[in-house]
C-alpha positions in Angstrom: 77.1 31.3 -13.7 73.8 30.9 -15.0 73.0 27.9 -13.3 73.6 29.6 -9.8 70.9 32.1 -11.2 68.2 29.9 -11.8 65.8 29.7 -9.1 64.5 26.6 -7.6 60.9 25.4 -8.6 58.4 25.9 -5.4 56.2 22.3 -4.9 53.3 21.7 -2.8 54.0 20.2 0.4 50.3 19.0 0.6 49.0 16.0 -0.8 45.7 17.1 -0.8 44.8 20.2 -3.1 41.4 22.0 -4.2 40.7 21.2 -7.9 37.9 22.5 -10.0 34.5 21.2 -10.1 34.7 20.3 -13.5 37.5 17.6 -12.9 35.3 15.8 -10.6 35.6 11.6 -10.8 31.6 11.2 -10.7 29.3 13.3 -10.3 25.4 13.3 -9.3 22.2 13.2 -11.3 20.2 15.8 -12.7 18.6 17.8 -9.9 21.3 17.1 -7.2 22.9 17.4 -4.9 25.0 20.3 -6.6 28.9 20.1 -6.4 30.1 22.7 -4.0 34.1 21.7 -3.7 36.6 18.7 -4.3 39.4 17.8 -2.7 41.6 15.9 -4.4 44.5 13.6 -2.6 47.7 11.5 -4.2 48.1 8.3 -2.6 50.9 5.6 -3.7 48.3 3.4 -5.9 45.8 6.0 -6.7 44.0 9.0 -6.2 41.0 10.1 -4.3 38.7 12.7 -4.4 36.2 13.8 -1.9 33.0 15.7 -3.7 31.7 18.1 -1.1 27.8 18.2 -1.9 25.3 20.7 -1.0 23.5 20.1 2.3 20.8 21.1 4.1 18.9 20.8 7.2 20.0 20.7 10.8 22.1 16.9 10.7 25.8 17.6 11.7 28.1 16.8 8.6 28.7 17.2 5.0 27.2 15.6 2.2 29.9 14.2 0.1 30.7 11.8 -2.5 34.3 9.9 -2.1 35.8 8.4 -5.3 39.2 6.3 -5.5 40.7 5.5 -8.3 42.7 2.7 -7.5 46.2 1.1 -9.7 47.5 4.4 -11.0 50.7 6.2 -9.8 50.7 10.0 -8.6 53.6 12.2 -9.3 52.6 14.1 -6.2 54.4 13.8 -3.0 53.9 10.6 -1.8 52.1 10.3 1.4 53.5 7.2 2.8 49.6 5.5 2.7 48.2 3.1 -0.3 43.9 2.9 -0.8 43.0 -0.5 -0.3 41.1 -2.2 -2.8 39.9 -5.1 -0.8 35.7 -4.9 -0.6 34.9 -3.7 2.6 33.7 -5.9 5.4 31.0 -5.1 7.6 33.6 -4.0 10.6 35.2 -1.4 8.3 31.8 -0.6 7.2 30.4 0.5 10.4 33.7 2.4 11.3 32.7 4.6 8.5 29.1 5.0 9.6 30.8 6.3 12.7 33.0 8.5 11.1 30.3 9.8 8.3 27.5 10.0 10.4 28.2 10.3 13.9 25.4 9.6 16.3 23.0 8.4 13.7 21.5 4.6 14.0 21.7 3.2 10.3 20.2 -0.4 9.8 21.8 -1.8 6.7 19.7 -3.5 3.6 19.5 -7.1 3.2 18.6 -6.6 -0.5 21.1 -7.0 -3.8 21.2 -3.8 -5.1 23.0 -3.1 -8.8 23.5 0.2 -10.4 24.9 0.5 -14.1 28.4 -0.3 -12.5 27.5 -3.4 -10.9 26.2 -4.2 -7.0 26.3 -1.9 -4.2 25.0 -2.1 -0.6 23.9 0.9 1.3 22.6 1.5 5.0 20.0 4.0 5.9 18.4 5.7 9.5 17.0 9.1 10.7 19.2 11.5 12.4 18.1 13.2 15.6 16.9 16.3 14.0 14.5 14.1 11.9 16.0 13.6 8.7 16.6 10.5 6.7 20.2 9.5 6.2 21.9 7.6 3.5 25.4 5.8 3.5 26.1 3.5 0.2 28.9 1.9 -0.4 30.3 0.5 -4.1 33.7 -1.3 -5.4 34.3 -1.4 -8.8 36.6 -4.2 -9.9 37.8 -7.1 -8.5 39.8 -7.7 -5.3 43.7 -8.1 -5.9 43.7 -11.4 -4.6 41.2 -12.9 -7.5 43.7 -11.2 -10.1 46.4 -12.9 -11.6 49.5 -11.7 -13.5 47.5 -11.2 -16.8 44.4 -10.0 -15.2 43.5 -6.1 -16.1 44.2 -4.2 -12.9 42.7 -1.3 -11.4 39.6 -0.5 -8.9 37.1 2.4 -8.2 35.7 2.7 -4.7 32.4 5.2 -4.2 30.9 6.4 -1.0 28.1 8.3 -0.4 26.6 10.1 2.6 23.3 12.1 2.2 21.0 13.5 4.8 18.0 15.5 3.4 14.9 16.6 5.4 12.8 16.7 2.4 13.8 13.6 0.9 12.9 10.0 1.8 14.9 7.0 1.9 13.9 6.1 -2.0 14.5 9.5 -3.5 18.0 9.1 -1.7 18.9 5.7 -3.2 17.6 7.2 -6.2 20.6 9.5 -6.3 23.0 6.3 -6.0 21.5 4.3 -9.6 22.3 7.9 -11.3 25.4 8.8 -10.3 28.1 8.9 -13.3 31.6 8.1 -13.4 33.7 10.7 -15.4 37.0 9.6 -15.4 39.3 6.8 -17.1 42.5 5.9 -17.0 44.4 5.4 -20.9 45.8 2.3 -19.7 45.1 -1.2 -21.2 46.1 -2.9 -18.0 43.5 -0.8 -16.1 40.3 -2.3 -16.5 38.2 -2.2 -13.1 35.1 -2.7 -15.5 36.0 -6.2 -17.0 35.0 -7.5 -20.3 31.3 -5.4 -22.3 28.8 -7.6 -21.9 27.5 -9.3 -25.3 24.1 -8.6 -26.5 21.5 -11.5 -25.7 21.6 -14.9 -27.7 18.4 -14.2 -29.7 19.2 -10.5 -31.1 19.0 -10.9 -35.0 18.2 -14.3 -34.9 14.7 -16.4 -36.6 12.2 -18.1 -34.9 12.9 -15.6 -31.7 10.0 -13.0 -31.6 10.2 -10.0 -29.6 7.5 -8.2 -28.6 7.5 -4.5 -26.7 6.2 -6.1 -23.4 6.8 -4.6 -20.0 5.7 -5.9 -16.7 2.6 -3.6 -17.3 1.7 -5.0 -20.8 2.0 -3.5 -24.1 4.2 -0.5 -24.8 3.4 1.4 -27.6 3.9 5.0 -29.2 -0.1 5.9 -29.8 -1.5 7.5 -26.6 -4.1 5.5 -25.0 -7.6 6.7 -25.6 -8.9 8.0 -22.4 -12.7 6.8 -22.1 -15.1 9.5 -20.6 -16.2 8.8 -17.5 -19.7 7.9 -17.2 -21.9 10.3 -15.2 -24.9 8.9 -13.2 -28.0 11.1 -14.0 -29.8 12.1 -10.7 -32.6 11.3 -9.4 -35.2 13.6 -9.5 -36.6 15.2 -6.3 -40.0 15.5 -5.4 -41.4 19.1 -5.6 -43.3 18.5 -2.4 -41.6 19.7 0.6 -41.1 16.7 3.1 -42.5 18.7 6.0 -45.8 19.3 3.4 -45.8 15.4 3.0 -45.8 14.0 6.6 -49.1 12.8 8.0 -50.7 14.3 10.8 -51.5 12.1 13.5 -55.2 11.6 13.7 -57.1 11.4 17.2 -60.3 9.1 16.9 -62.9 9.6 19.3 -65.6 7.0 19.8 -68.9 7.3 18.7 -71.9 8.4 21.2 -73.9 5.7 22.6 -77.5 5.8 22.8 -79.1 3.9 25.9 -82.5 3.0 26.0 -83.2 2.5 29.5 -85.8 4.8 29.3 -87.5 4.1 25.9 -90.7 3.4 27.9 -90.7 6.8 29.2 -90.7 8.5 25.6 -87.2 9.8 25.9 -83.9 8.4 24.6 -80.6 9.1 26.5 -77.5 9.6 24.4 -74.2 9.4 26.5 -71.2 11.3 24.7 -68.0 9.9 26.0 -65.1 12.3 27.3 -62.5 13.3 25.1 -58.8 11.9 25.0 -56.6 12.9 27.8 -54.5 14.8 25.1 -57.3 17.2 23.6 -58.5 17.7 27.1 -54.7 19.2 28.6 -54.1 21.0 25.0 -57.4 23.0 25.4 -58.6 22.0 22.2 -62.0 20.8 23.8 -64.0 22.8 26.1 -65.5 20.9 28.9 -68.5 20.0 29.1 -71.4 17.9 30.6 -70.4 14.1 29.6 -74.5 13.3 29.9 -76.9 14.5 27.3 -80.7 13.9 27.1 -82.4 14.1 24.1 -86.2 14.5 24.6 -88.5 12.7 21.9 -91.8 14.4 21.2 -94.3 11.3 20.2 
């Protein structure tokens, strides 16, 4: 009778559920974008989280960080599909572009990029709203075809979709370099990160000096002394105004010419030439007879 009175437990039929923000598989760097919600989906061989990020601007769609943990079993109701742990091909990435950023033309970066978890790649472009958009993808762990029966299982797939009207391509790409993975599987057979790297062989050995140098030179701890900039002395200005020092043009008046044709008659004739036309026009010189006779008294 007690068994008949027991009620069965209600189980959710959906494989996708919302989880608290503090249970995110990965988080963006300090400064955002902020996490606004998480949807977790169970698969036959792992779990996936679609981490919705704060979105601003006019480009359609939601900024998103997708993290897939592959190589673990789930106690949720199986949805009949599995996550792929193969490295995505160019065709698969193009389909993802069209899904996450419809209508945005993206150009793939041809350079080798690597963050703290390994190599990754990205594509970027500008939307019709004038905003810079980025789509990055990364796989942590070797593909299943490259593993042996004794190799560690497991892989992590990462996708990042970002559009922002105030950030350029470099600022968006910086989010991919500084994101943090916050999940682990306590199983020795699950190891997508591989063996930890050993320190350089020169560390701790004699005859191997290490100097604090960078691409910019010596890196010390004492702030460099700032040398004050030399102030160029001003040249002394002349107290005399420029207008006062300007030379006044002078007019040269020819000297009088004395004629001696009438010397025999006891008189000298002085001929005064006319002034220049400029002075005549200005009225500075009165009109006068151009010939003046000076009598000489014996």
